[in-house]
C-alpha angles and dihedrals in degrees: 000000000000126000122208123179119192140170113253110239095192127091106233122188126194117209105200091195091066111078119205098009109039101146124096139163097190107024090245107069116051127195139190121242096271094048091049091051091049091052092048092048091051091049093048092050093050099258127126109284101236141110112245098198128256109313119188113264093231097054107032146022133223089244104031094185089063099029083235130154116208118216134176140173114320091008121159113236090219132334091216114109099240105145145003103238140024097274098043092049093046093048094047091046094055092043092056109024118125095206122089095183131048128200118199106194139188123194116197135150095351094311127110115203112195126190111196116204139178122225095274093050094044092048090052089048093051091047089055102037105023128091136189113253104208096191092060099025092233141113114249131187119239123247117271110278142161093270090055092049090052091046091056094042091055097045108032126084 
């Protein structure tokens, strides 16, 4: 696992009156937390800072040039209905996923911390910090916490 920390070169505004999608760069287009993190990661890595829409996990990646999927706190592994419990969803996801690289990112105080993982590392991360959301029949990642920070500190270089 590799750790990269970069300054965010985008002006991001958070409109607390907008629920669900409070982040904007231009005051016209608003994004949820995951979309905002994806845009910031793309910008930090030298790609066009835009959200491409929701591509299927089995046919595209968030950053196609890297075959990379970008994830952040409370992210959904995939919204596709591919199983009926944690293990069946996880197994089906890794059998079909297009991405070969995963970037878990945090954006805070003008800094973007990115943890770049291969499939083995990301699967271990999901096993540790993912949970089955029965109401939506999906796997979600937990919110950032001290255990996650320690996990990254021990494994990343």
